[in-house]
N, C-alpha and C positions, 0 to 999 in steps of 0.2 A: 844530440849535442853538436855534431859536425855541421848540421844545417844552421844552427844558431851562430856558431863561430863564423861561418861563411857570410851570413847576413851582417854580422858586426864588422867584418873586414871590408865589405862593400860600402857600408855606411861611413867608415873611416876614410875611405878613398874619395868621398864626395868632394871634399875641399880641393884636392888636386885636380879633379875633373872640372870643377868650376873655373880654376885658374887657367887651365888649358882652353876652356871655352872662351875666357876673356881675351886671351891672346888671339884666338881665331877671329873673335868679333872685331878686335882692333885692326887686324889685318884686313878684314872685310871693309871697315870704314875707310881705310887708306885707299882702297881701290874703287870706292863707290863713285858712281857717276852723279847720283842725286843724294840729297840729304835724307837720312832715315828719321822717321818720327819716333822710333823705338830707341831708348837710351840704354846703355849697359847697366846703369844703376838699377833700373827697373827689373832687368833680367836677373841681376845678382840677388835682389831682395826676394824675387819669386823662388829661385832655387834654394836660398837659405831657409825660406819658410817651409818648403817641402822637406828639407833635411831635418829641421826641428820636429816636424810632425811625424816623420818616420821614426826618429829616435824615441819620441815619447810613446808611440804605439809599441815599439820594440821593448821598451822597459816595462810597459804594462803586461805584455805577454810573458816576460821573464818572471814578474811577480806572480802571475796566475799559475805558471808552471811550478814555482816553489810551493804555492798553497796546495796544488794538486798532489805533488810528491809527499807533502806532509800528511795529507789525509790518507793517501795510499799506505804510507808506513804505519799510521795508527790503526787502519783497518786490518792490516796484516797481523799486527801485534794482538789485536782483539780476537781475531780468528784463531791464532795460536793458543791464546789463553782458553778460549772456549773448547778447542780440541783437547787441551789438557784436562779440562773439567770432565768432558765426555769420557775420555779414557779412564779417568779416575773412577767415575760412576760405574763404568763397565766392569772394572776390576772389583769394585765393592760388590756389585751384583753377583759376579762369578763366585766371590768368596762366600756370600750368603747362601747361594745355591749349593755350593759344595758342602757347607755346614749342614744344610737341611738334608742333603743326600746322605751325608755321614750319619746324621741322626736317624734317618729312616732305616739305613742298613743296620745300625746298632739295635733299633727296636725289633727289626725282623729277626736278627740273630738272637736277641734275648728271648723272643717268643719261641723260636725253634729250640733253644736250650731248655726252656721251661717245659715245652711239650715233650722233649726227649726225656727229661727227668720224670715227668708223669707217666710216660710209657714204660720206663724202666721199673717203676714201682709195681706195675701189674704182674702178678706171679705167673700168669699163663695166658696164652692166646688160644682162641677158639679156632680150630682147624678142621679140615675134613679130608678123609681118605678118598681120593679120586676113584679108586677101584670099588670099594665097598659102599661108598656113599654115607658111611657112619661118621658121626661126630666124635672127636676125641680132643683131649686137652693135652697140649704138648708144651713142655718148658722151653722158653725162648730167651736168649740173652738180649740185653738192651740193644736196640738197633736204632739207626739214625731215622729221622722222620721221613716217611715215604712221601715222595712228591706225587702230585695229582696225575693220574694216568688217563690216557684217552680210552675211547671205547674199544679200539682194537686190542690194546694191551689187556684190558679187563676181560674181553672175550677170550683172549689166548689163555689167561689165567684160569678161566672157567673150564676151558677145554682140557687143560692140563691137570685140573683138580687141585691146584695149589693156592687158590685164592682163600684168604683168611678174613674172618670178621673180627677185626682188631679193635676198632673204635667203639662199636656198639654190640657187645656180645648179648645184650638183652634181647636184641632182635631175634637171635637164634632161639632163645627160650620162648618168646612169644609165638614164633612160628611152630615150634615143636608142640606147643600146647594148643595150636589152632585158635588162638585168641585174637579174633579180628578186631574186637572193640579195644582191647589193650594195644593192638598194633596202631590203631588210629590215634589213641591217646599218646602213645610214645612218640609218634611222628609229630603230633601237635606240640608236645613238650620240648622237642628238639628241632623246632622249625628253623632256628638260626643256623643249624648245621645241615641243612637239607641236601646240599651237594654231596657231603660225605655219606649221608643216609642212602641216597640213591645208588651209590656205588656198592653198598653192602646189602641192600634189601634183596636183590636177586639171589645172592648166595644164601642169605638167611631163609628165603622161601624154599630153597632146595632141602632145608632141614625139616620142612613140614611133611606130615604124612600125606597130604594132598594139597600141593601148592595152588592148583587151580580152584579147588573148593574153598580154600581160605580166601582167595581173592574174590570169588563170587559172594562169599558171606560178608566181605567188607563193603560190598555195594549196597547192603541193606541201609536204608535211610537216605539214599541219594535223592529221592523225591519226598522225604519226610517233611511234612508241613508243621509238625509239632515241635519245631526247634525252639528252645527257650529264648525269649527275647530279653537279653540282659543289657541294660543301658543302651537300647537301640541297636544292638550288634547281631540281631537275628540274621540279617542278610549276609554279613561277613562270616558268620559261623557256618552257614550253609554253603557258601562259596568255598571256604576252606575245606570242608568235608568233601565236596565234589572234586576239588583239585587233588586231594589225597587219593580218592578212588581212581581217578585217571592215572595218577602216578603209579599206583600199585599194578594196574593193568599193563602199563608200559614196562614195568620191571619184570612182570611175568612173561611178557612178550620177548624181552631181552633174554631171559633165562631159557626160554624155549628155543631161541635161535642158536644157543650153544650146545644143544642136545642133538643126538642122532635120532633117526626116524623112530626107532623102537622106543626110545625113552619118551619122545614126544607123544607117541600113541598111548603110553602108559599114563602120562600126566593128563592129557586131554582125552579122556575116555568118552565113549558114546553117552554115558550118563551125564558127564560134565557138559558135553555139548548140548544135550537136551535141556539141562538146567539153565545154561547160558542163553539158549534160544528162548526159553520161557521168560527170562528176565527182559530180553530184548523185545519180545512181543508185548510185554507189559509196559515198556518205556515208549514204544513206537507211537501209540495214540497221543501221548503227551507232547510229541514233537510237532503235531499238526497245529498247535496253538502258537508256535514260535513264528516270529516275524523276521524275515531275512534282513530287512533294513535295520530293525531294532537291534538285532544281534550284532550287527556291525562286523561280521566275519569272525566273531570271537565267542561263539556260543559253547558253553561248557556242556550243556545238555546234548547237543548234536555231536560234539567231540566224544563224549563218553559213550554214546550209542554206537558210533562208528568204531571206536577203539574196542568196545566189547565184541563186536562182530569180527574185527580183524584179529584180535588176540586169540579168540576161541575157534577161529576157522569156520564160521557158520554163515559166510557170505552167500553160499549157494541157496540158502533158504529165504533170501530176500531179493526183491526186484532191483535190478541195477539202476533203472530210471529213478526209482524212489530214493535210492542211496545217493545218486549223483545230484539230486535236487538239494541234498543236505550240505554238499561241499561248499557252496557260497557262504553258508553260515559259519564255517570254520576256516575260511580262506586266509585269515590272519594268523592262525595257529602254526607254529613252526613244524608240527608233525603232519601237516596236510598232505604234502607230496608223498611221503611214505605211506600214509593211510590210503591214499588213492591207489597206489601201486599194490598194496596188500589186498585191497578189496577188488582188484581187477578192473579199475575204472579208468585206466589210462586212455582207452579209446573214447571215453566220454568227455575228456578234458576240453576239446575244442568247444563243445556246447557250454561247458561250465564257464570257460573264459568269456564266451560271448555274453552270457548272463551277467557276469561281473562288469563287462564294458558297458552294457546297456543300462546298468544300475548306477553308473557313475563311479565305479570302484576300479579305475584303470590301474592303480598301483598294484592291487592284488592280482589283476589280470597279467600284468607284466611279469611279476614274480613267478606265477604258475607257467607262463609261456616259456620262461627260461628253464624252469624245472623239468618241463616235458619236451624241450627242444621244439617249440612251436613258434619261434620268433619270426620265421618267414611268413607264416600265416597271420600272425599278430605282431606287426612291427612295433617295437617298444617306443621309439621316439615319437611317432604320431599319437600314440596312446597317451604318453606323458604330456604332450603339448595340448591335447584335447582336455585332459584333466585340469591343467592350469588355465586353459581358456574358460572353462566352465566356472572355475573359482573366481577368475578376474571379472567375468561377466556378472557374477552375483555380487561383486565388490564395487559396483558403481551405483550407489544409492541416490545420487543426485542431491537434492536438498533434504536429506533425511536428518533425523535427530542425532545428536552425538552418540547416544547409546547404540543406535543402529549402525552408524559409521564404525564404531569400535568393533561391533560384532563382525561386520563384513571384512574389516581389515584383519581381524584375528583369523577369519576363515581363509583368507588369501595367504597369510603368513604360514598357517599350518600346511596348506597345499604346497607352497614353495619348499618348505623343509622336507616334506615327504618326497617330492620329486628329486630334490638334490641328493637325498639319501639313496634313493633308488638308482640314480645315475651313477653314483660312486660305487655302489655295491656290485653293479653289473658292468662296470668299466665302459660306460657310454659317453665319456667326456669328449671324445673326438667327434661323435655324432651330435652331441647336444652339450655345448659348453655351459659350464655352471657359473662362470663369472657374472654374467648379467643377472642371473637368479640370486646370487649371493648379495649383489649390490641392492637389489630390491628388498631382500630380507633385512639388510642393514637399515634401509630407510623406514620400513614398517616397524621394526623394533625401536628405532629412535622416536618415531611418532607415538608409539605405544607408551614409551617411558615419559615423554612430554605430557601426554594426556593424563597419565597417572599422577605426575607431580601437580598438574593443574587441578585435578580433582581433590588431591590431598590439601592443596592450598585453599580450596573453596569451602572446606569443611568448617563450620562455625566453632569457635573456641568459647568455652564456658568462662564466665567471669571468676577471677580469684578474689579472696577476701581482701578488703581494704587494709592498707598498712597500719592505720591508726586503730584498727580493731573495733571501730564503732559499729560496723555492720557490713553487709555485703552489697555489692553493686547489683544492678538489675541482671537477672539470669536470662540468657538468650536460649530459647528452646532449640533443641537440636533439629536440624532440617533432615528429612529422610534422605538418605544417601542412595543413589541408584545402585542397587546390588547386582545389576547385570552389567557392570562395567567390564568385568571379564566373564562374559557369558560362556555357557557350555557350547562347545563347538558342535555343530550339527553332525549327525552320523554320516552325512554325505561327504564330509571332509574330516575324517578321523585323524587323531594324533597317532603318527607312526613313530613311537619311541620304543626302542628295544635295547636290551642289554647286550645283544649280539648282532652281528650282521644279519639282515633280514634276507637270507638266501636259502631257498629250498635246496635240499640235496638232489643233485642231478643224477639221473640214472647211470649207474656204472655199467661198463661193458660186460663185466662178469656177473651181473645181477641175476640171481636165480631165485625164484620164489621158494620159500620154505614149504614144509609139509602143510602148514596152515594157510599158506598164501599170504603170510605177513612178512614184511621186510624187516631186516635188522634195523633197530632204531639207533640213532646216534646217542651215545651215552656219555656226553661231555660233563666233566665236573662242574662247569660253570652253569649247567642247566639246573633249574629248580629254584626259582625265586618266589616260590609260594610256600604256604604251610597250611596245616589242616584245621587249625582252630580259628576263632573269630577275630584274632588280632590282625590289623593291617599288615601286609607284607611289603617289604621295601621296594621291590621291583616288580613290574607287571609280568604275569605268567603268560607271556606272549612268545612271539617268534624270536 
C-alpha cells in the first residue's frame, strides 16, 4: 500500500513539474542565440500524453489488485469451510469407532459372564493329587474365567501338580479307559476349541495307565487307505486324522518335559521304545515315495515320522543323514527347529539350508539360519534378493497370453509378500527397506483387480424374457471362461500365510536336552488351527 501511495503522489506532482519546465524553457528562449525549431506546445503535449498513459496504467493495476484480493478472500473462506467439514467428519468417525469399541467390550463382557455362569453350574472339577498321581473330585466355588496361559505357566502347573482339567473332564475318562479311537472322535467333535484341548490333553494323558502306549495306539490308521470317501472328503478326513496324531505326540512330549528322569523312564519303557521303533520302521519305506518339491516344506508324513522318533527318544536307531534329508520336507512347519535340536541334527543344518537355497526356497533357508544362528554363513539379505530376482525373472513373459501374464504376476506378488513378511519378522528393515517392495505389491494388486473387473465385464449375459411376454429373445451361449485366471501358485513360490509370526524358536543359553533328547515344545494357546475330522479348518496348521 505504501508503494501505491508514493506512486500516486508522484503522479499528482507531474503538473507542477511541467510548469517548472515551462519556466525554464522560456528562460532558455530568452537567452537563445538562434531560433529553436522545437516549440513549447509540442513539449507540453508530449508530457501530458505520458501523464495520461501512466494514470491509465496505474488505475488498471489498482483494479487488478482489487480482483486479486477478492479471489484470495474467497479462497480463504472456502478453505475454512472445508477444514470445518474435515474436522466434523473426523469427530463423527471417532464417535463411530468409540461406539464399535464399546459394543465389542460389551460383547466380550457378556460372553465372559455367560462362561462364568456355565462354570458355576458344574458341581465339581477334575483335579489330581501331585504326590500320589491319583484323580479326585473336589468341590470348587465358582471362579472367574481363567485367562489363557503360556507354556511356561502350564509347565509350572504340571510340575506343582495343581493343573486341573476343567473344561473337558471327558478327556480324563477317555485316557483312563485307554480309548484311543474315542479320543480321536472327541478331538474331532471339539475341533473348534482345539486351543483349549491342547492345554488339557497332556494332563489328561497323565491319568492314563500308559500314556505312551495310548499315543502309539492312536497312530493306528495314519496310513490307512480305506478311509470312507463321503462327498469327496476322503483327503480332508485323512489329513485331519494325521494332524491329530501329530498333536497327540506333541502333547506327550510336553508331558514328558515336565517329569523327572525316573518318571520319564517309567512312561517310556524299553517295551514302549521297541513298539515305537517298529512303527517308525514300518513308516520309513513310505517316505521314500515323497517328493521334496511336491511337499513344499509342509509334509505331514515326514513331520509325523520325525515327531515319533523325537517323542519316544529312538533317534539313535536311525541314520542322521537320512533324518536330515527329511528336514526340507518339513521346513515350513513351526516345530522344525525344535525337532532338529531334539534329534541332534543341529550340526547338519548348514547342509539342510544349502539344500533349501539350491531348491529356490530361500525364505525357509533364512528362517532356519536365524533359528540356528547361521546368518553369518548364510546372509539373509542376499538370499531374499535372490529369491525375488528369480520370481521377477519368471515374471517377464513378453508377448504371452493374458492367462500366463496373470500367472506370473501372481507368482511375483506372492514372492514379494513372503519377502516383506520375512524382513519384518527378523527386523531386517535397515538392511533391506520394504517401501519399494510394498509399492510394487500395490501396483500388482491394482493390476490384478483391474484384470478381474475386465474379465467379469467380458462374461456374456443371458437374455431376459421380453416385457410383452410374447416370447424370449435369442439366447446367447455361454462362452467358456478361463478358469486359470487365478491359477494355483507353483510350489517354487509358495504362499507364506501364517496365523503367527513365522519365527523358529532360537536356542536358549540354558537349553539342556531332556532324557529323550527332545526339546520342550512351545505350548501357546493360539497354536492349533487344525482338527481331526474331515471338515475344513479355518487356518492352516503351519508355522
